[in-house]
C-alpha positions as CSV (number, residue, x, y, z in Angstrom):
1,M,0.0,0.0,0.0
2,Y,2.8,2.4,0.9
3,V,4.7,1.7,-2.3
4,G,1.5,2.3,-4.2
5,I,1.1,5.7,-2.6
6,L,4.7,6.5,-3.3
7,L,4.2,5.6,-6.9
8,V,1.2,7.9,-7.1
9,L,3.1,10.7,-5.5
10,T,6.0,10.1,-7.9
11,G,3.6,10.3,-10.9
12,W,2.1,13.5,-9.5
13,A,5.6,15.0,-9.1
14,F,6.4,14.2,-12.8
15,F,3.0,15.7,-13.8
16,L,3.8,18.9,-11.9
17,H,7.3,19.2,-13.4
18,H,8.5,21.0,-10.3
19,A,11.8,20.1,-8.6
20,L,10.5,20.7,-5.1
21,T,7.9,18.0,-5.5
22,F,10.7,15.4,-5.9
23,F,12.2,16.6,-2.6
24,F,9.1,15.5,-0.7
25,L,9.3,11.9,-1.9
26,P,12.2,10.9,0.4
27,V,10.5,13.0,3.1
28,F,7.3,10.9,2.6
29,V,9.3,7.6,2.9
30,A,11.0,8.8,6.0
31,Y,7.8,10.0,7.6
32,M,5.9,6.8,6.8
33,D,8.7,4.6,8.0
34,R,9.0,6.4,11.3
35,F,5.4,7.4,12.2
36,Q,3.2,4.9,10.4
37,I,5.1,1.6,9.8
38,A,7.0,1.4,13.0
39,P,3.9,1.8,15.2
40,E,2.1,-0.7,13.1
41,E,4.9,-3.2,13.6
42,R,4.9,-2.6,17.3
43,A,1.1,-3.2,17.4
44,L,1.4,-6.4,15.3
45,S,4.3,-7.7,17.4
46,A,2.3,-7.2,20.6
47,L,-0.7,-8.8,19.0
48,F,0.9,-11.8,17.3
49,G,4.2,-12.2,19.1
50,S,6.6,-14.8,17.7
51,E,4.4,-15.5,14.6
52,Y,4.8,-11.9,13.5
53,A,8.6,-11.9,14.2
54,T,8.9,-15.0,12.0
55,Y,6.9,-13.3,9.3
56,K,8.8,-10.1,9.6
57,R,12.1,-11.9,9.0
58,S,10.8,-13.3,5.7
59,V,9.3,-10.1,4.3
60,R,10.8,-6.8,3.5
61,R,9.3,-3.7,5.1
62,W,8.3,-1.8,2.0
63,L,7.9,-4.6,-0.6
């Protein structure tokens, strides 16, 4: 889902043809990684424990 949003934002940046929009793409990645994905991982880890830890080792965070 987050990769899809990033692709939409990248397309929007190309559509706008403005250099500043490309600056915000890494900002989006950093923000989502810190404030969205990390809390989700903590909640899933608390809910599912070792099963989630095993899953997390076999799957990359963004893909």
